[in-house]
C-alpha positions as CSV (number, residue, x, y, z in Angstrom):
1,M,275.8,-79.7,188.3
2,L,277.1,-77.5,191.1
3,S,276.0,-73.9,190.7
4,R,279.5,-72.5,191.0
5,I,280.7,-74.8,188.1
6,A,277.7,-73.9,186.0
7,E,278.3,-70.2,186.6
8,S,282.0,-70.5,185.6
9,L,281.0,-72.3,182.4
10,F,278.4,-69.6,181.6
11,W,281.0,-66.9,182.0
12,I,283.7,-68.7,180.0
13,G,281.3,-68.6,177.1
14,R,280.4,-64.9,177.6
15,Y,283.9,-63.6,178.2
16,V,285.5,-65.4,175.2
17,E,282.7,-64.1,173.0
18,R,283.0,-60.6,174.5
19,A,286.7,-60.5,173.6
20,D,286.0,-61.6,170.1
21,D,283.2,-59.2,169.4
22,T,285.0,-56.2,171.1
23,A,288.0,-56.9,168.9
24,R,285.7,-56.8,165.8
25,L,284.0,-53.6,166.9
26,L,287.3,-51.8,167.7
27,D,288.9,-52.9,164.5
28,V,286.1,-51.2,162.5
29,H,286.2,-48.1,164.7
30,V,290.0,-47.7,164.3
31,Q,289.8,-48.3,160.6
32,M,287.1,-45.7,160.2
33,L,289.2,-43.1,162.0
34,L,292.3,-43.9,159.9
35,E,290.5,-43.8,156.6
36,D,288.5,-40.6,157.1
37,P,290.8,-37.7,157.9
38,W,287.7,-35.5,158.5
39,A,286.1,-37.8,161.0
40,E,285.3,-36.1,164.4
41,E,287.4,-38.4,166.5
42,D,286.3,-37.0,169.9
43,L,282.6,-37.4,169.0
44,A,283.1,-40.9,167.5
45,C,285.0,-42.1,170.5
46,R,282.5,-40.8,173.0
47,S,279.7,-42.4,171.0
48,L,281.5,-45.8,171.1
49,L,282.1,-45.5,174.8
50,S,278.4,-44.7,175.3
51,V,277.4,-47.8,173.3
52,M,279.8,-49.9,175.4
53,N,278.4,-48.5,178.6
54,R,281.7,-46.9,179.6
55,T,281.9,-43.5,181.1
56,A,283.7,-40.9,178.9
57,P,285.9,-38.1,180.5
58,D,284.5,-34.6,181.0
59,A,283.7,-32.7,177.8
60,S,286.7,-30.5,178.4
61,V,289.0,-33.5,178.0
62,P,289.4,-34.7,174.4
63,V,288.9,-38.4,173.8
64,G,290.9,-40.1,171.1
65,R,291.5,-43.6,169.9
66,A,294.4,-44.2,172.4
67,H,292.0,-43.6,175.3
68,V,289.4,-45.9,173.8
69,L,291.9,-48.7,173.2
70,D,293.2,-48.4,176.8
71,L,289.7,-48.8,178.2
72,L,288.2,-51.4,175.8
73,A,291.3,-53.4,174.6
74,Y,294.2,-53.3,177.0
75,D,292.8,-52.9,180.5
76,R,293.5,-56.3,182.1
77,Y,291.5,-55.4,185.3
78,S,288.2,-54.7,183.6
79,P,286.2,-57.7,182.3
80,S,284.6,-55.2,179.8
81,S,287.9,-55.0,177.9
82,I,289.5,-57.6,175.6
83,A,292.4,-58.3,177.9
84,G,290.2,-58.3,181.0
85,A,287.7,-60.7,179.4
86,L,290.4,-63.1,178.3
87,T,291.9,-63.0,181.8
88,A,288.4,-63.6,183.4
89,A,287.7,-66.5,181.0
90,R,290.9,-68.2,182.1
91,E,290.2,-67.7,185.8
92,N,286.7,-69.2,185.4
93,A,288.2,-72.1,183.5
94,R,290.7,-72.7,186.3
95,R,287.8,-73.0,188.7
96,A,285.9,-75.4,186.5
97,R,289.0,-77.4,185.7
98,E,287.5,-80.7,186.7
99,I,284.6,-80.3,184.2
100,I,286.0,-78.8,181.0
101,S,288.2,-80.7,178.6
102,T,292.0,-80.6,178.8
103,E,292.1,-79.1,175.3
104,L,289.8,-76.2,176.3
105,W,291.9,-75.5,179.4
106,E,295.1,-75.5,177.5
107,A,293.7,-73.2,174.8
108,L,292.5,-70.6,177.4
109,N,295.7,-70.9,179.5
110,A,297.9,-70.5,176.4
111,T,295.8,-67.4,175.3
112,W,296.3,-65.9,178.8
113,N,300.1,-66.6,178.7
114,Q,300.5,-65.1,175.2
115,L,298.4,-62.0,176.0
116,P,301.2,-59.7,177.3
117,A,303.3,-60.2,174.2
118,Q,300.3,-59.7,171.9
119,M,299.3,-56.5,173.7
120,A,302.8,-55.1,173.1
121,T,302.5,-55.5,169.3
122,T,302.9,-52.2,167.4
123,R,299.8,-52.7,165.3
124,T,296.4,-52.8,166.9
125,H,295.0,-54.6,163.9
126,D,297.4,-57.5,164.5
127,F,296.2,-57.8,168.1
128,F,292.6,-57.8,167.0
129,V,293.3,-60.6,164.5
130,W,295.0,-62.7,167.1
131,V,292.1,-62.3,169.5
132,R,289.6,-63.4,166.8
133,E,291.8,-66.4,166.0
134,R,292.1,-67.5,169.7
135,A,288.3,-67.1,170.1
136,A,287.8,-69.3,167.1
137,V,290.2,-71.9,168.5
138,V,288.2,-72.0,171.8
139,A,284.9,-72.2,170.0
140,G,286.1,-75.1,167.9
141,I,287.3,-77.0,170.9
142,V,284.0,-76.4,172.7
143,D,282.1,-77.8,169.8
144,S,284.4,-80.7,169.1
145,T,285.4,-82.0,172.5
146,I,282.5,-81.5,174.9
147,S,279.4,-83.7,175.1
148,R,276.1,-82.1,174.4
149,D,275.1,-82.1,178.1
150,E,274.8,-79.4,180.7
151,T,278.5,-78.4,180.3
152,W,278.1,-77.6,176.7
153,N,274.7,-75.9,177.2
154,F,276.0,-73.5,179.8
155,L,279.1,-72.7,177.7
156,V,277.0,-72.0,174.5
157,L,274.3,-70.2,176.5
158,G,276.8,-67.7,177.7
159,R,278.4,-67.4,174.2
160,S,275.0,-66.9,172.5
161,M,273.7,-64.3,174.9
162,E,276.9,-62.3,174.7
163,R,276.9,-62.6,170.8
164,A,273.3,-61.2,170.6
165,D,274.2,-58.3,172.9
166,M,277.5,-57.5,171.2
167,T,276.0,-57.7,167.6
168,A,273.3,-55.3,168.8
169,R,276.0,-52.9,170.0
170,L,277.8,-53.3,166.7
171,L,274.7,-52.4,164.8
172,T,274.1,-49.4,167.1
173,T,277.5,-48.0,166.3
174,R,276.8,-48.2,162.6
175,A,273.4,-46.5,163.0
176,L,274.7,-43.7,165.1
177,A,277.6,-43.0,162.7
178,G,275.2,-42.4,159.9
179,S,276.6,-41.6,156.4
180,A,280.0,-40.6,158.0
181,G,280.5,-44.1,159.3
182,P,281.9,-47.3,157.7
183,S,279.8,-48.9,155.0
184,W,277.6,-51.9,155.8
185,I,280.0,-54.0,153.7
186,T,282.8,-53.1,156.2
187,F,280.5,-54.2,159.1
188,L,279.7,-57.5,157.3
189,R,283.4,-58.2,156.9
190,S,284.0,-57.4,160.5
191,C,281.5,-60.1,161.5
192,G,282.9,-62.6,158.9
193,A,279.6,-62.3,157.1
194,H,280.5,-60.8,153.8
195,E,280.9,-63.9,151.7
196,A,277.8,-65.5,153.3
197,F,275.8,-62.4,152.5
198,L,276.9,-62.4,148.9
199,R,276.0,-66.0,148.5
200,T,272.6,-65.5,150.0
201,Y,271.7,-62.4,147.9
202,R,273.7,-63.3,144.7
203,G,275.7,-60.1,144.9
204,T,272.6,-57.8,144.9
205,A,273.8,-55.9,148.0
206,S,272.0,-53.0,149.7
207,D,272.3,-51.4,153.1
208,E,268.9,-52.6,154.1
209,R,269.7,-56.2,153.1
210,A,273.0,-56.1,154.9
211,A,271.4,-54.8,158.1
212,G,268.7,-57.4,157.8
213,F,271.2,-60.1,157.4
214,L,273.0,-59.3,160.7
215,L,269.7,-58.9,162.4
216,L,267.4,-61.6,161.2
217,D,269.1,-64.3,159.2
218,R,268.2,-67.6,160.8
219,L,271.2,-69.5,159.2
220,F,274.1,-67.1,159.9
221,P,275.5,-67.8,163.4
222,R,276.4,-64.2,164.2
223,S,273.0,-62.7,163.5
224,V,271.0,-61.5,166.5
225,V,268.1,-63.8,165.8
226,H,270.3,-66.9,165.4
227,A,272.1,-66.1,168.7
228,L,268.8,-65.7,170.5
229,N,267.5,-69.0,169.0
230,D,270.7,-70.7,170.2
231,A,270.2,-69.3,173.7
232,E,266.6,-70.5,173.9
233,A,267.7,-74.0,172.7
234,C,270.4,-74.1,175.4
235,L,267.9,-73.2,178.1
236,T,265.6,-75.9,176.9
237,G,268.4,-78.4,177.0
238,I,269.3,-77.4,180.6
239,E,265.7,-77.7,181.7
240,P,263.4,-79.3,179.1
241,V,260.4,-79.6,181.3
242,V,258.6,-76.3,181.9
243,D,255.5,-75.3,183.9
244,R,252.2,-76.0,182.2
245,A,251.2,-72.4,182.6
246,G,254.2,-70.8,181.0
247,I,258.0,-70.7,180.8
248,D,260.8,-69.4,183.0
249,D,261.8,-65.8,183.0
250,A,265.0,-66.2,181.1
251,R,263.3,-67.9,178.1
252,R,260.5,-65.3,178.3
253,H,262.9,-62.4,177.9
254,I,264.9,-64.0,175.1
255,G,261.7,-65.2,173.3
256,L,260.1,-61.7,173.5
257,A,263.2,-60.1,172.0
258,R,263.5,-62.7,169.2
259,T,259.8,-62.5,168.2
260,S,259.8,-58.7,168.3
261,L,262.5,-58.8,165.6
262,E,261.2,-61.8,163.6
263,Y,257.5,-60.9,163.3
264,R,257.8,-57.2,162.4
265,P,258.7,-55.6,159.0
266,L,262.5,-54.9,158.7
267,S,261.7,-51.3,157.8
268,D,260.0,-50.7,161.1
269,I,263.1,-52.0,162.9
270,L,265.5,-49.9,160.9
271,D,263.5,-46.7,161.4
272,D,264.9,-46.5,164.9
273,L,267.7,-49.1,165.0
274,P,269.5,-47.8,168.1
275,R,266.3,-48.0,170.2
276,E,265.5,-51.5,168.9
277,M,269.1,-52.7,169.7
278,E,268.8,-51.2,173.1
279,Q,265.8,-53.4,173.7
280,V,267.8,-56.5,172.7
281,Q,270.5,-55.5,175.2
282,R,268.0,-55.0,177.9
283,A,266.4,-58.3,177.2
284,C,269.8,-60.0,177.4
285,G,270.6,-58.3,180.7
286,A,267.2,-59.3,182.2
287,A,267.7,-62.9,180.9
288,S,271.2,-63.0,182.4
289,D,269.8,-61.8,185.8
290,A,267.1,-64.5,185.6
291,I,269.6,-67.2,184.8
292,R,271.8,-66.1,187.7
293,G,268.8,-66.3,190.1
294,R,267.6,-69.6,188.9
295,Y,270.8,-71.6,188.3
296,F,273.5,-69.8,190.3
297,P,272.0,-69.0,193.7
298,S,274.5,-68.1,196.3
299,G,274.2,-66.7,199.8
300,S,277.8,-65.4,199.8
301,P,279.7,-63.2,197.4
302,A,281.2,-65.0,194.4
303,Q,284.9,-65.6,194.7
304,W,285.6,-65.8,190.9
305,V,285.2,-63.1,188.2
306,G,281.6,-62.4,187.2
307,E,279.8,-59.6,185.4
308,A,281.0,-56.1,186.0
309,L,278.4,-53.7,187.3
């Protein structure tokens, strides 16, 4: 497969997942500010921008939910926002049009066409619901219309790495919020994990079990460990034969992050959850760089939308 096509597929998976997960994170953030009249909005918004690697204004300028939504939801020129990610996903799909299925192209193109009207909705929650629904449509089409070959592996590799990174950010926001933040049940609902969690633990919920479910559950597709496992499987599918003396850098970074979570007591991880989740994000970033160097080499600047610096 041509490296430019493979890179476009990889970023389609990442950008659609980024839009989905950012919508979930912002929905929880806005709900927390609306439900708690004593919440320190400026502090909460600055903390969220820090978690999302976005620069907050000077301390003398108050930061509110409107500023956060402008940066992380409605900015069509930044691939770090919901609107920008959906626009970038459609652009990458256009450049890989000869490889992806017609249904996938139509789903991404329809999402892009509907975006301005959805952004104009009066309720942010309605916009976030629409983003999640469109991401689910795209994911379903990917899984049902694409052969399990390199095309599927690059799409799902991008989706899995972004999911691990964004779930880590979601967990970080909960840990930094402390007792003043939303409950773990709210975070489970935002990930679509509440019913699965209740079935797994037969209703005996606790904060520790909820955090462990989103971190370590091997069967729930949005957990960090499950997403890292999927990324490893995709890399194996792309290049099943490895050197006798070791494995490639991308699989090494992902594998180290996964085993660091799986083979340690949950209590050790929860003792400093923000730092642990930062390690997951760093591993995903290093793996992404390794994938770019191995599969997407280019001597000239890319002409399509890639990762923002």
